[in-house]
C-alpha positions in Angstrom: -3.2 -17.1 7.6 -1.3 -20.3 7.7 2.4 -20.1 8.5 4.3 -23.1 7.2 7.1 -23.6 9.6 8.6 -26.6 7.9 8.0 -29.2 5.3 10.5 -31.9 6.1 11.1 -35.5 6.5 12.4 -36.4 10.0 12.5 -40.0 11.1 14.2 -40.7 14.4 15.1 -44.2 13.5 17.2 -43.4 10.5 18.8 -40.0 11.4 22.4 -40.1 12.6 22.4 -39.6 16.3 24.2 -36.5 17.6 24.8 -34.8 20.8 22.0 -32.5 21.9 23.0 -29.1 23.3 19.9 -28.2 25.3 18.9 -24.5 25.9 18.3 -23.3 29.4 14.6 -24.0 29.1 15.0 -27.6 27.9 16.4 -30.7 29.5 18.6 -32.7 27.2 17.2 -36.2 26.4 19.2 -39.2 27.6 19.4 -40.3 24.0 18.9 -37.8 21.1 17.6 -39.5 17.9 18.7 -36.8 15.5 17.5 -33.2 15.2 16.6 -30.6 12.6 16.8 -26.8 13.0 15.2 -24.2 10.8 14.9 -20.4 10.8 11.4 -19.1 10.0 10.3 -15.6 9.2 7.0 -14.7 11.0 5.1 -12.0 9.1 2.7 -10.9 11.8 3.0 -10.6 15.6 0.4 -13.0 17.1 -0.2 -16.0 19.3 0.0 -19.2 17.2 -1.0 -22.8 17.8 1.8 -25.0 16.7 0.7 -28.2 14.9 3.1 -31.1 14.2 2.2 -33.8 11.7 3.5 -37.0 13.3 3.6 -40.7 12.6 4.1 -42.8 15.7 5.4 -46.4 15.5 3.8 -47.4 18.9 2.0 -46.0 21.9 5.3 -45.8 23.7 7.1 -43.9 21.0 4.8 -41.0 20.1 6.5 -37.8 21.1 9.3 -35.4 20.0 11.0 -32.4 21.5 10.2 -29.0 20.0 12.4 -26.0 21.0 11.4 -22.5 19.8 13.9 -19.7 20.1 15.8 -21.5 22.9 13.0 -20.2 25.1 9.9 -22.4 24.7 10.4 -26.1 24.9 7.7 -28.7 24.4 7.5 -32.5 24.5 5.1 -32.7 21.7 2.5 -35.5 21.9 2.9 -38.5 24.2 -0.8 -39.0 24.7 -2.8 -42.1 24.1 -5.1 -40.5 21.5 -2.2 -40.4 18.9 -2.8 -43.3 16.4 0.0 -45.7 15.5 1.2 -46.4 12.0 -0.6 -43.4 10.4 -0.1 -39.7 10.1 -1.9 -37.4 12.6 -1.8 -33.7 13.6 -0.7 -33.1 17.2 -1.0 -29.7 19.0 -0.6 -30.8 22.6 2.4 -31.6 24.8 3.5 -33.7 27.9 0.9 -36.4 27.1 -2.1 -34.2 28.0 -4.5 -33.2 25.2 -5.5 -30.2 27.4 -2.0 -28.8 27.1 -2.2 -26.9 23.8 1.0 -25.5 22.2 0.1 -21.8 22.0 3.1 -19.5 21.7 3.4 -15.8 21.1 5.7 -15.0 18.2 6.7 -11.5 17.2 7.2 -10.4 13.6 10.7 -11.4 12.5 12.9 -14.5 12.3 12.5 -17.3 14.8 14.4 -20.6 15.4 12.5 -24.0 15.5 14.4 -27.1 16.5 13.0 -30.7 16.5 14.9 -33.3 18.5 14.0 -37.0 18.4 13.7 -38.6 21.9 12.1 -41.9 20.8 13.1 -44.2 18.0 11.0 -44.5 14.8 8.9 -41.3 15.2 8.4 -39.5 11.9 7.7 -35.8 11.4 7.0 -34.3 7.9 5.4 -30.9 8.6 4.9 -28.2 11.1 2.4 -25.3 10.7 1.5 -22.3 12.9 -2.1 -21.2 12.9 -3.1 -17.9 14.6 -5.3 -18.0 17.7 -8.4 -15.9 17.3 -9.7 -13.2 19.7 -11.5 -15.7 21.8 -8.4 -17.7 22.5 -9.4 -20.5 20.1 -7.4 -21.9 17.2 -8.7 -20.3 14.0 -8.3 -23.5 11.9 -7.8 -27.2 12.5 -5.6 -28.8 9.7 -7.0 -31.6 7.7 -5.3 -35.0 8.1 -5.1 -36.1 4.4 -2.5 -38.8 3.9 -0.6 -36.8 1.3 1.4 -33.6 1.0 -1.7 -31.4 1.0 -2.4 -32.1 4.7 -3.1 -28.8 6.5 -3.6 -26.8 3.3 -7.2 -26.2 4.2 -6.2 -23.5 6.8 -5.0 -21.0 4.2 -2.9 -20.8 1.1 0.7 -21.7 1.9 2.6 -18.7 3.2 6.3 -17.9 2.7 8.8 -20.4 3.9 11.6 -18.0 3.4 13.8 -17.0 6.3 13.3 -13.3 5.6 11.0 -10.9 3.6 12.2 -9.5 0.3 14.9 -6.8 0.2 14.5 -3.7 -1.9 16.6 -0.6 -2.5 16.0 2.4 -4.7 19.0 2.8 -7.0 17.9 5.6 -9.3 17.9 8.4 -8.2 21.0 7.1 -6.4 20.9 9.4 -3.5 18.9 12.1 -1.7 19.4 15.7 -2.9 19.2 14.8 -6.6 17.5 17.2 -9.0 15.1 15.7 -11.5 13.3 17.1 -14.6 11.2 16.0 -17.6 10.6 12.2 -17.8 12.9 10.5 -15.3 13.7 6.8 -14.9 13.2 5.3 -11.4 14.9 2.0 -10.6 15.1 -0.3 -7.6 16.8 -3.7 -7.0 14.7 -6.4 -5.3 15.7 -9.9 -4.2 14.1 -12.7 -2.3 14.7 -16.4 -1.6 11.4 -17.4 -3.2 11.2 -14.9 -6.0 9.9 -11.3 -6.6 6.3 -10.9 -7.8 6.2 -7.1 -8.2 7.8 -3.8 -7.3 5.5 -0.8 -6.6 7.2 2.6 -6.8 5.8 5.3 -4.5 5.8 9.1 -4.7 5.5 10.8 -1.4 4.1 7.6 0.1 1.4 7.0 -2.6 1.6 4.6 -5.5 3.3 5.9 -8.6 1.8 4.1 -11.6 1.2 0.4 -11.7 3.3 -2.3 -10.0 6.3 -3.4 -12.1 6.1 -7.1 -12.7 9.2 -7.8 -14.8 12.8 -6.7 -14.1 14.4 -4.5 -16.7 17.7 -6.5 -16.1 18.7 -9.0 -13.4 17.2 -7.9 -10.2 16.5 -4.3 -11.3 13.0 -3.0 -11.7 12.3 0.3 -13.5 9.5 2.7 -14.3 9.3 6.3 -15.8 8.0 9.4 -14.0 6.7 12.5 -15.6 8.0 15.2 -13.3 6.4 18.0 -15.3 3.1 17.4 -13.4 4.7 18.8 -10.2 5.6 22.3 -9.1 9.1 23.5 -9.9 11.5 23.6 -6.9 9.2 21.2 -5.0 10.8 18.4 -2.9 9.4 14.9 -3.0 10.3 11.4 -1.8 10.7 8.2 -3.8 10.4 4.7 -2.4 9.6 1.2 -3.5 7.7 -1.8 -2.1 8.7 -5.3 -3.1 6.2 -8.2 -2.9 7.5 -11.8 -3.2 5.7 -14.7 -4.8 4.3 -15.8 -1.3 2.8 -12.4 -0.7 5.3 -11.0 1.8 6.3 -7.3 1.3 9.0 -5.0 2.3 9.6 -1.3 1.8 12.8 0.5 0.8 14.1 3.6 2.4 13.2 6.9 0.8 15.2 9.1 -1.6 14.5 12.8 -1.6 14.5 14.7 -4.9 13.9 18.2 -6.1 11.9 18.9 -9.3 13.3 21.6 -11.6 11.6 22.0 -15.0 12.2 25.7 -15.3 12.9 26.9 -18.8 15.7 29.2 -17.5 18.0 30.8 -20.1 17.4 28.1 -22.6 13.9 29.4 -23.6 10.6 27.6 -23.1 7.1 28.6 -22.1 6.5 31.9 -20.4 5.0 31.9 -16.9 1.2 32.4 -17.0 -0.6 34.7 -14.7 -3.8 33.5 -13.1 -6.9 35.7 -12.6 -10.5 35.3 -11.6 -12.8 35.2 -14.6 -16.7 35.1 -14.2 -18.6 32.9 -16.6 -21.4 34.2 -18.7 -24.2 35.3 -16.3 -21.9 35.7 -13.3 -21.2 38.9 -11.5 -18.3 37.4 -9.6 -16.1 34.4 -10.3 -16.6 32.6 -7.0 -19.6 30.8 -5.6 -20.0 28.7 -2.5 -18.7 25.6 -4.4 -16.8 26.8 -7.5 -14.1 29.2 -8.7 -13.7 30.3 -12.3 -10.1 30.9 -13.4 -8.4 32.1 -16.6 -5.0 33.0 -17.9 -3.5 34.4 -21.1 -1.8 32.2 -23.7 1.8 31.6 -22.8 4.4 32.3 -25.5 7.1 29.8 -26.2 10.6 31.0 -27.2 12.5 27.9 -28.1 10.5 26.9 -31.2 8.5 24.1 -29.5 4.8 24.0 -29.6 3.0 24.7 -26.3 1.5 21.5 -24.9 -0.7 22.9 -22.1 -0.9 23.9 -18.5 -0.7 22.3 -15.1 -3.0 23.9 -12.5 -2.4 23.3 -8.8 -4.5 23.9 -5.7 -3.6 24.0 -2.0 -5.7 24.5 1.1 -4.8 25.6 4.6 -1.1 26.1 3.7 -0.7 22.6 2.5 1.4 21.4 -0.5 0.0 22.2 -3.9 -1.9 19.4 -5.6 -2.3 19.0 -9.4 -6.0 19.3 -10.1 -6.1 19.7 -13.9 -3.9 19.8 -17.0 -6.0 21.9 -19.5 -4.9 22.8 -23.0 -7.1 26.0 -23.1 -6.8 29.1 -21.0 -9.7 28.7 -18.5 -10.9 26.3 -15.9 -13.7 26.1 -13.4 -12.8 24.3 -10.1 -16.0 22.8 -8.7 -17.1 20.7 -5.8 -15.4 23.0 -3.3 -16.2 23.5 0.3 -18.4 26.5 1.4 -16.5 29.5 2.9 -13.1 28.0 2.4 -9.8 29.6 1.4 -7.8 28.1 -1.5 -4.6 29.0 -3.3 -4.0 28.4 -7.0 -0.8 28.3 -9.1 -0.1 27.4 -12.7 2.7 26.4 -15.0 2.9 26.1 -18.8 4.8 23.3 -20.5 5.9 22.2 -24.0 7.4 18.9 -25.1 10.6 19.4 -23.1 10.4 22.3 -20.7 8.1 23.8 -18.1 7.8 27.4 -17.1 8.4 28.7 -13.6 5.4 28.5 -11.3 3.1 31.5 -11.2 2.5 33.7 -8.2 -0.3 32.2 -6.1 -3.9 33.4 -6.5 -5.8 33.3 -3.2 -9.6 32.8 -3.3 -12.2 32.2 -0.6 -15.5 30.6 -1.7 -18.8 32.3 -0.8 -20.8 31.4 2.2 -24.3 31.4 0.6 -25.0 28.1 -1.2 -27.5 28.5 -4.0 -25.9 31.7 -5.3 -24.8 31.3 -8.9 -24.0 34.7 -10.2 -21.4 35.4 -7.4 -23.2 38.3 -5.6 -23.7 36.1 -2.5 -27.5 36.4 -2.6 -30.0 33.8 -4.0 -32.4 35.6 -6.4 -34.5 35.0 -9.5 -31.4 35.8 -11.5 -29.7 32.7 -10.1 -32.8 30.6 -10.9 -32.8 31.9 -14.5 -29.1 30.9 -14.9 -29.8 27.4 -13.5 -32.7 26.8 -15.8 -30.7 28.1 -18.8 -28.0 25.6 -18.0 -30.1 22.7 -16.8 -28.7 19.2 -17.6 -25.3 20.7 -18.5 -22.0 20.8 -16.6 -22.3 24.5 -15.7 -20.2 24.2 -12.5 -21.5 27.3 -10.6 -25.0 25.8 -10.6 -23.9 22.4 -9.5 -24.2 22.6 -5.7 -23.9 18.9 -4.8 -21.3 16.8 -6.6 -22.4 13.5 -5.0 -26.2 13.4 -5.3 -27.6 12.1 -7.5 -25.0 9.9 -9.2 -24.4 12.2 -12.1 -22.0 14.6 -10.6 -21.0 18.0 -12.2 -24.3 18.2 -14.0 -27.1 20.6 -13.1 -30.1 18.6 -12.1 -33.4 18.7 -10.2 -31.5 18.2 -6.9 -29.6 21.4 -7.5 -32.8 23.3 -8.3 -34.2 22.1 -5.0 -31.2 23.4 -3.1 -31.5 26.8 -4.8 -35.2 27.0 -3.8 -34.4 26.0 -0.2 -32.0 29.0 0.0 -34.1 31.4 -2.1 -34.0 34.9 -0.7 -31.0 34.4 1.5 
């Protein structure tokens, strides 16, 4: 990473001279040939080598005073290796090439001040390059005689004095209740321009980054809340990225989802039950659970759209695992001997039912069992062979090997044979 501290034109022979108020760590020069101060935002805490691009008029006028945060003061250059009459990068101080300007900078805004101490010295650029783990500078800037000098170290970073600012404006405050398809908005500003705003739901990306403001500095997206459980609480936040790649995250806004049909009609709440597939004695195996529910009635005249099925483990928050339109679902690729809890809602074009009562299920402990009796027998092998090369979930024991997951294959047959008779 290259941090561009300044791109400037400082010539100590043409600047108006002014008094120099020296910080405690610097001694004021007897004559100050002008100065330039800038605030710089450092994105990452690190040790940086400070390079100054200098043009010296003579061997006796080849240094300049650099003051960082009124704490670190360096007499940059002053050594005989600096050429005269041409631009050169300098990273040493006090006339000794062994004295390298390495300074620890924390993330945040820092002050850099250049003060001319000798007439005719020109400065056009400062850059900060991170020091690597071995204590060596990670990149040496090129000395092209144009405005691309130093660009070899990395793409130019942000020269803004601060990262972007971003605030969630809709919902406007925590405690808001949301339903249906809700508009989320955030304002984002930056001195160099906003590239994108990424909305987040509970700390994870919600949709794709928004690249274009809806108006002014406001960025918006839509959120379908019907995919979440009723009366569940969630957080909304936004991350702004500026055109130089710097990011900043907003605070969070807490909202409650309520898509209950209530007194206004809507889909009836489904009831979950275990439902063995053909050939099964029980609805659970070591890696799958077969579920079903009756068709939900809809009392407000809308056509039923489908169902949202949720699963939780170990008392955690429910996670949406499927949105089937039918009345059955096989949850596969589960962990052996593990307890799960399932809930379901029905939804139409505008309303969602209340959440069903949870159905608690524990998967079997014997892998290779297909019919749900927790024993691997010839009956299980017959079911596997009947459903070979299909997506019959109870006979799919390994969802990762080979590459075609959720299909009954030779690898599954081998697993069954390994566990035969257990």
